[in-house]
N, C-alpha and C positions, 0 to 999 in steps of 0.2 A: 749442502747441509740438509738436515731434516727440516721440513716445513711444519713440524708438529704444532708450532705456535701460530701458524698462519691460518686465517680463515679462507684458505684457497680451495674450498670445496663448495658444493652447490645446492640449488633448489630447481624445480622444473615447472613446466606449464605448456600451454598451447603455443604453437608457432604462428598463430593467426595475426599477432601484432608485429611480426618480424618484417622489416623492410631491408632489402638488399640493394645497395647502389650498384646498378649493373652497367654504368658507363665504363667502357673499357679503356685501357691505355691506348689502343689503336684509335678510338674515337677522339681521345684527348689530343693525340698527336696530329690527327687529321685537322682538327679545329685550330690548333695552334700553328700548324704549318700554313694553313690557309690565311691566317692572320699575320703571317710573317714573323712569328715568334721565334723561329729557328734561324734567324739571320746570323746568330753567333754560334750555332751548333747546339745550343741548349735551350729548350723551350719552356714555357710556363703555360699552365692550363688551369681550368677550374673544374672540380668534381663536385657535383651537388651545389651547395651554397658556401663551401669552404675552400679557400685558396689552396692550391697545391702546386709548388714548383716542381714540374716534371723533370727532375734531374735524370741524367742518363743512368741506366742500370745495365751496363754491358756485362759480358762474362768477365769474371775475375779469376785470377790464378795466383798460386803461391810462388814467390821468387825469394828463396832464402828464408828470411824471417818476416818478409813483407807481403802484403796483398797488393796486387797490381792489376791495372786494366789492360786491355789488348795493346795499348800504345806503350806500355811499360811504365805508366805513371803510378806512383804510390797512392793507394786509396785507404782512407781511414773510415771505418764504419762505427757509428754511434747510434743508439736508439733506445727503445723501450720494449719490455715484455708486456704482453697482454695476458688476460686469463685464458683458459681453454675456450676456444671459439664456440664449441657446442654449449658449454656451461653458460657463456655470455648470452647466446641466442635463446636458450630455453628459459633463462631468467630475465630476459630483456625488459619485460613489463615491470619488474621490480628494480632492476639495475638502472634502467633509463636509456640504454643503447644496445644495439646489436653489435656483433664483432666488427662488421664493416664500418659502422658508424664510429666505433672506437678508433679504428685505424685512420679514418677521415680526420678525426680530431687531432690525433698524434702527428699528423703530417700537414696540419693546417698552417701554412707559412704566414697567412694573414694574421694569425694569432701567435706568431713567433714559435711555432712548434716545427722543429726541423729534424724529425726522426729519419735517419737514413737507413735504419734497419729495424724491422719488427720481428721479435722472437715470439713464435706461436707454440705454446706448450700443448702438445697433443697427448692427453692422458688416457691410459688404459681404463681408468675409472669411468671416464665419460664415454669412451668408445663403447664399452660394454655395459654402461648404465648401472654401475654399482653404487652402493651408498658411499658418499664422500667421507674423507677422513681416514681412509685405510688403504692398504695396498692389496688389492685383490689377488688371489692366487693365480699364477699363470697356468694355462693361457687364458687371459682375462676377457677375450672377445672373439667373435667368430669372423670369418671372412666376410659374411654378409653385413655384420654390424660395422666392420671397418669400411666397406664400400659405401654404405649409407652415410657414415660420418664424413667421408671424403667428399661425396657428391653434395651433401646438404650444407656442410660447414667449412671444410678446408678449401675445396676448389674455388668457391667464390671469393674467399679471402685472399688466396694466392693471386688471383686475377686482380683483385682490388689493390693489393700492395704494388703490383706492377703499374696500375693506373695512377697510383699516388706517388710513384717515384721512390719506392722503398724496396730494399732487399728483404726477402722473407726467410727467416730461419725456422725450418720445420723441426721441432724438438720432440723426440720420443721421450715423453715426460714420466718416466718411471722413477720413483724415489722412496717409496715407503715399504718397510716390512719384508722385503724380499732380498736375500743375498744374491749377488751377481753370479755366484757359483751354482745357483739352483738350476738343475739340468732342464727343468720344464720351461725356464725362462728363455732358453735358447730358441725353442719353438715359437714362442710369442714374438721375440725380436725378429726372427726370420720371416714370420708371417707379416709383420708390420713393414719391414723394409723391402721385402719381395713385392709388396703391393704399392708402397709409397714411392720408392726410388724411381721406377720407370715412369711413374705418372707425371713427374715434373722434370724429367731428365733433360728435356729440350727447352727448359725455361731458365735462362742463365741468372735470373735474379733470385733463384731459390737455392738455399744451402740446407744441408742436412746435419742435425746434431744427433750423434749416434745414440747416446744414452744419457739422460739428464744427470742423474746422480747415483752411480753405483755405490752401494753401501759397504757392507763388510764382505770379505776380509778387508780391513782398512790399512792405510799407510800412515802411521802416526810418528813418522820421523823422515829425515831426508834420505831418499833412496840413492842419492849420489854419494852418500857417506856410509850407509849401513846396508849390508848385503841382505838382511832379512826383509827390509822394506823394498829393496830392489827386486827380490824374488816375488813379492806380492805384485809389483808392477808387471813382471814378466808373465806371471799367471794371468793377470788381467789382459795383457796383450794376446796371450794364447787363446783366451776366451773370446775376445772382441774382434781380433783380426779377421776371422771369417765373416763377421757382420760388415766390416769395412769392405771386404772383398765382394760381398753380396751387393752392396750399394754400387761399387765400382763396376760390377758386371752389367748393371742397368744404366748407370749414370756416370760415364767415364770422366766428366769434366766438372760437375758441380762440386763446390767446396764441401768437405766433410769435417765436422768439428767433433773432437773426441774428448770425453771426460775421463775421470780417474776414480779409483776406489777412495773410500772415506769421503763420500758426498762431493766429489769433484773439487777437492782442495789440494790436489797434488799433481799438477801438470808437469812438474819437473821430472816425473818418471820418464818423459821423452828424452831427457838427457842421458838416461841409462840405456834405453833401447827404443828408438822411435818406431811408430807403426809403419808398415810397408805401404807404399802407394804415393800417388801424387796429389797435390792440392789438398793437403791435410793441415789442420790447425788444432790447437789444444785449448780446452776450456778451463775456467777457474771460477769458483763460487766462494764468496766470502761475505760475512755479515759482522755487525758490531760486537756480537757476543764471542767471537773467536779470539783466541789468545793474541794472535798477531795484530788484531784490531784495537787492542787496549791502548788508551792514550799514552801509557808509559812505554809502548812498543812501536805501534804503527810500522811494523817491520814485515811488510807483505813480501819482501824479497827473501826473507830468512826461512827456509824450509826446515830448519832444525827445531823451530818452535812448534812442537806437536804435529809436524808435517803439514802446516797450514800455509806456508809461503810458497813462492814459485821458483826460487833459486835462479832468477834471471833467465828462465827458459825462453823468454821473448827475445833474447839475444841470438837464439838459434832458430826458433820457429814462431809463427804468428800465434798470439795469445788472445783468445776471445773471453773476456770476462762477461759471461752471459747471465750472471746473476750477482747483484749486490743491491743493498738498499738499507734504509733505516727508518724508524718511526718511534719516537719516544713513548715508552709505556707499552710497547707491542709484545713484550715477552723477552725471555732469556737471550735468544739468538739474534733477533732482529730489532730489539729495542735499542735505540741510540739517539744521538743528537748530531747536530751539524759539525761537532768536533770531529767525529768519525768521518762524516760525509765530505766535508771540505778537504780533509787530508787525503782521503781516498781518491777523490776526483782529481786532485793534484798528482797523485801517484799514477793514475791512469794515463796522464798526458806526458809521461817522461819519455815515451818511445812511440814511433809510428807503427811499431809492430803490435801494439796493444789496441784492441777494439772492445766495445762494450755495449751491453743492453741492460738498463736498470730494471730491477724488479720492484714494483709492478704497476703498469698503467691502468689502475682499476680502483674503485672505491670500496671494494669488499675484501678481496684478497690482500694480505698484509706482507710487507709494509706497503700501505696504500699511498698513492700519489694524489688521490682526488676524494672529495666527498660528494654527497647527493643532496643539494639544497632543496630539491623538489619534494622531499619526504622527510618526516620526522621519525619514521619507524626504525627500529633497530634490527631490521631484517638482515640475516646473514645466509649466504647460500651454502653453508656447510651444516645446516641444521636439518636433520631428516634426510630424505632422499628426493632430490628434485625430479627424478624420473618416475616417482610413484605418488608424490604429494603435490598439492596445489602451490603455486607461487603467487604471492599477492600482487595485485595490479596497482602500482604506484605511479606509473607513467603511461596513461592510456594512449597518448599520441607521441609515438617515438619520432625523433630522439628527444630526451630531456637533458638539460645542461648539467655538466659536472663542474665543480669548482676545484681549482688547484689548491692543494694543501700547502701552506707556507709558514715560515717562521722556524725558529730553532727546534729541532726535533721532527720536522716535517721535510720530506725530500722533494715534493712536487715542484716547488719553485726553483730549487737548486738544479734539478735535472733539466727543466725547461730552459732556464737561463744558460746553462752550460751548452745545451744543444744549439741554442740561438747564437751564442758567442762564437761557436766553432763551426757554424754552418758552412763556411767557405774553406774549411781546412781539408785539403786532400780529397776533393771530389773526383769521381770518374771523369775522364776527359773525352771519352768516346761516346758519340751520340747513340741513343737507342735506335736500332735499325734491324728490321727482320727481312729486308729484301735481299735476295741472293744476287751476287754479281753475275754477269753473262758468262757463258762457257767459252773458254779460249778456243780459237779456231786456228787452222793452218799449221797444225803440229807436223813438223818434218824432222827427219834424221839427216843431219848434214855431214857427219863424219863418224867413222867407226875404226877402232883399233882393236887389239886383242883385249884391252882392259878398260877402254873408254868409249863413250858415245856422245857426240855433240848433237843437241836438239835446239830447235827454235820454234816460235809460235807467234801469232798475232796478238797485239796488246788488246786489252778490254777496258771499257770505261764503266765504272760502277755508278749506277743511277740512284743508289740509296743515300741516306744522310751520312753514313759513316765514312764512305770513301774507300778506295782500294788500298789494301795493305801489302799483299804479296801473292806469289803463286806457289802452290804446293806441287812438288815433283814426286811422283810415285814410281816404284819399280815393282812390277808384278803385284800391284794393289797395295803395297806398303809404302808409307811416306819415306822418302830418301833424303830430301833436302828442300830448302825454300829458295826462291828467287825474289828479290825485292821488286816492288812496283817500279815501272820504268825499264825493267829488264825483260827482254823477250828471247833470251838464249842462255844456255848453260851447258856445262860439260859434266856428265855423270861418270865418275871414275871408280876405281877399285872393283871392277867387274871381273867375271870369270871368262876366260877365253872359250870360243866355240860354244856359246850359249845364247839362246834366244830369249829376249826379255820383252815384256809389255810395259811400255813407258807411258805415264799419264801426266797431264797438267791440269790443275784446277785453279780458279781464282778465289781469293779469300779477302773479304773486306775487313775494316778495323773493328767491326763488331763480331768477327769470327764467323760470319755467314760464308759458306763455301759453295761454289757452283758445282755442277756436275763435272765429270772428268772427261777430257778428250784424250784418246789413246793412239799409240802407234807402236809397231813392233820393230825390233832391231836385233841382229845377230852379230855377236862379236867375232873377230877374226881368230884363226887358229895360230897358236904359237909354233914357231919352228926352232925348237931348242930342246936338246936331249942331254945337256950337261947338268949334273946335279951340283948344288952348292957345296961348299966345304963343310966338313963335320964340325959341329959346335965343340970348342975346345975348353979345357979347364973347368969341367963340370964339378960343382962343389955344393955343399949344404951349409950356408952361413948360419942358419938357425933352425931349430925344430922344437916342437912341444910334444906332449903325449898324444895329441890329435892331429898334428899338422907337421909338414916338412917344407921348408923353403929351399929351392935349388936355384942356382945361377950358373951362367956360362958366358964364355966370350962370344961376341957376335960372329956369325958366319959371313962369308962373301960368296957372290955368285959370278961365275965366269962364262955364262952362256952367251947366246947371240947378243951382240952389242945393242941391237934395237929393242930387244925384249927382256934383257937381263934384269934381274932384281929379285930380291928375296920376297916371298909371299908371307910366310909365317914359320913358326917352329911347332913341331909336334912333340908333345910331352907324353911319355909312356910310364906306366907303373906295372911292374911285374909282367911286362910284355904286352899289355893292353893300352891302347891310346886313351888318355884321360882328357886332354884338352889341347887347344891350339892357342899359341901366343903370337900376337902380331909382331911383324918385323919391326925392329927398333927397340923391342923389349927383351931383356935377357934374364928374366927372373920369373919364377912361378911358385905359387903356394898351393900345395896339395893338402886338402882338409878331410875331415871325417875318417881319419885313420884309427887303427887300433893302437893302444899303448904298448910299449915294450915289444915292438914287432919290427923285424927287419924287412925292408922293401927294396927292390931294385928299380931305380928310376933311369929313364932314357930320354935323350933329347936329340931330335933330328931337325935339319933345316930343309924347307920346301920352297922352291922358287915359284914364280907366278905361272910358269908353264906346267907345274905339277911334278917336277923332278924332285925326288927326295934323297937326301944324303943318308949314309949309314948313321947309326945312333952312337952317341957318346953315353956311357952308362956309369952309374954310381949306386952303391948300396948304403942305405941310411937306416938306423934303428931309432924308432921314436922313444920319447921319454916314458918314464913311469906315469901312470894316470895321476890326475889331480882334479879338483872340483871344476866342473864345467859350468857354463852360463845357466844351464837348466837344473843344476844340482843345488843342494842346500849346504853351504859352507858353514861348518861349526867353528872351526878355527884353523888359520894357516900360520899363526904365530909371527905375523909380519910386523908387529908393533902397532897395529891400528885395528882394534884397541890394544894397548900395551898389557902384556901379561902382568899380574892376574886380574886386572880391573874388570874385564868382562870378555866374553867370547864374541865371535863375529855375528852372532844373533842378537847381541846387545844384552845377553843374560849373564848371570853369575857363573864364575868358574873359580876353582880353588883346589887345595891339596893339603895333605898332612901326613906326618910320620915317615917321610923319606930321609935317606941319607943326605940328599940334596935334590933340588928341582929348580929349573930356571930356563929362560929363553936366551939363546945366543944365535945371531945370524939367521933368524927365521926358523929355528928348530927348538922344540921343547925337549930338554934332556932330563931324564929321570934316573937317578941312582938309588937303587933299593937294596935292602937286605932283609927279605922276608917280612916286610912291613911297608905301610904307606898306601894312600889312596889318592887318586886324581878324579875330580868331579867337574862336570860342565853341564849347565842346565839347558834342556831343549824343551821349552814350555810352549809347544804348539802342535797342532795336528800334522803328522808327517805321513798321512795315508798315501800321498802321491809319490813317496820315496820307497824304493825297494831294498836298498842295501846300505849298511854302515860300512864306510871304507876308511882305512887308516894307512897312510904312507909312513913306514917305520923301518928302522934299522937297529940291530942289536949289537952290543959289544962282543958277545960270544956266539950268538945264534941260539935258537931254541927258546928264547925268552917267552914265547907265547904260552909255554907250559906253566909259567909262573903267574899268569894274569887271569883274573876273574872279571867277566863282564857283567855289570848290573845295569839293565836298561829296559824300561817299559814292562816291568813285572817279571823279567827274566833275570836269573842269577846263575850263570854257568861259567865254567872255565872255557877259555877261548878254543881249545881243541874240540870241545863239545858242540860248538856252533859254527866252526869254519874249518876247512881243509887247508887253509893257508898257514904258512909258518913264517916266523921272524928269522931273517938271515943276517949275515954280517955285511951284506950290501942292501941298499934300499929295496923294499918289496911292498906290495899292497896286501894288507889283510882285510878281507871282505866278509861281512856277515849278512846273510840273507835274512832280512827282518821278519818276513812272514814265516819262513821255515823255522826260525828260532823261537817264534811265538811272541815276539815283541808287540805290545799294545801300541800300535801306531797312532791311534786317535788321541791317546794321552800318555806320551812316553815319559814325561817327567824329566828326571836327571840321568845323565849318562855317567857311570862310574867305572873306572879301571882300578881294581884292588889287587894288591901284591902281598897278601898275607899267607900264601900257600907254599912258602919255601922259595929258595933261590936267592942268589946274590949276584946282581949284574946291573946293567944299565941299558936303557933304550932311548932312542931319539925319534920323536914324532915330528914329521915335517908338515903334515896336513891331516885334518880330520873332517869328514864330510858325509852327507847322505846323498846317495845317487838316485836321481829321478827314475820312476818306473818306466 
């Protein structure tokens, strides 16, 4: 959501009063181990003067809709947001704490603070030292400014979270005034993650939140129910997937949290089309002012309410609610009472797949969880520019105490009490450990056949706290399989005959520390088999679309040498060119990316493990006529959802008048006309990304295109003037090049088909859509 009503911007001053607690997690671990605190595998330590239960922060991974530790134990993460760390540090003499001191307080278990995750909003405003309260134009900072920010403010805080036993969420905190479609924004996002992602890639307690709150174009309905909202999500994925890929190129294992258009209120877009990659989760932001949060609703699962719910996306993927909060009298969006807070905290605990960080552990940014009893001034850090103006000194000797805000309408006590009561719920079970296991020794090749190699090695003993987990087995540098601890031999199968391989074995502990790899070479035997398998029989096409064809066949048999006989795979050909291989045991293939209304010849041959290939079985298949694809914009397919003529598939008005008859039967709109009538459907959005209007249509007599006038985006022309396609007595595609026709794609308005120019016939429209450029 927009933070326009939050005082979450700043004031500046000297860094002379800043104190950073530099005691590292390693120091804590050393002291607690020496004291015997790790007797049960989980230690406790003290950082500064505040107690800190040094819980494990091992690597985490996504398993289905759950977050798990390396042992496979389900982990639940709960915690608190802080303000931007640079903003805190440069205003610390007025605020009363540095960023590190705020984290110390929020993880002080002696005061019943049990934040297991700290979300750190890293703002372009603060990186580039812009005036608070606005979204600076991208690119909002330089490489040098970003490096200084990381060195002076984020690096020490990341280390401090580790020392305090908390996972750190690094949040790229863009949220004001900039549409996510802004092309210059891409350069800023790439600059940020190209620098930040590799910096903490080897720190498993760090997660990356891709983009705090993408604004417009928004999703103001359920994308699983309406194609226009689904298209917004697909456009967002197309924009943001390269950013995810960029992070993954630097940090292959850290969790990545992904927001959504309309201020991260629509994670259910993942149900339409999830992002590509591993260890991904989706974020959700909601406040009391949203429709789903009203006391008459409290329907955070219902995405049909202005697109503000989640549609149970957490049943499929992990959901991180990285912002929520309330404070009575704080404004339209965030003003609320415990009526909202209590109900929402209950909703958060319905599933182990939901994780959260409350907004915000600060006395200045709103909704606030604290106040500052050491001062009576009404100082706010969003007045003026903290990077150009003086900041008042209200706390000359840092830190100064903050008081938890409590009572109805204040969230501080509710968040603290909830964290305390759930402190033992689903913690990581694997101890913190950064010591590598020893390298396995004595790797030997014990047996070789044409397609298998037996290997063995000497067991290792892990000296770290985590203990040994398994061995990784690699083939030519790529992981092939795992062997559990206690196992010192395995068989590598499904190899290629007469091939030399480099085999490797490494040891991995429960904290995912991996030793170096010991290697050995092995060459598989040569097959003595020249008999090809039988030809695949009964090749058929059980189904096809306008872009794909499914083919199936009966399984082949192999009658080669008894010792080495066996199918290896099937080769699938299209128009004489090999397209893919299908593993033995599978007798079906789907060929995609095809042209519509086109005949292809498909062939399938069987290949045994000796490389002998049968002749091909062949089949000709013609693809269907085109239809709207996943990247196109569907106007209407008349499938009854929505029902004609309530609205089209864009959720907009549609209607008609003056026809002999018009109606939908079996997914087809039939129009009977006699030199009269009009059909209209509203397309009230920018369609600049779409190149053609396409209509799948059939006529009773053929030639009906000569009777139809198109009115769209300021153009009013008979169909033959804007397309070379004709309407036939069999289904055809009539396509209009929007740019060539002169259609105003930025503001197309209403699409009309008018039948006033003569003719007496009927047409049937199966589908109407806009094709993406």
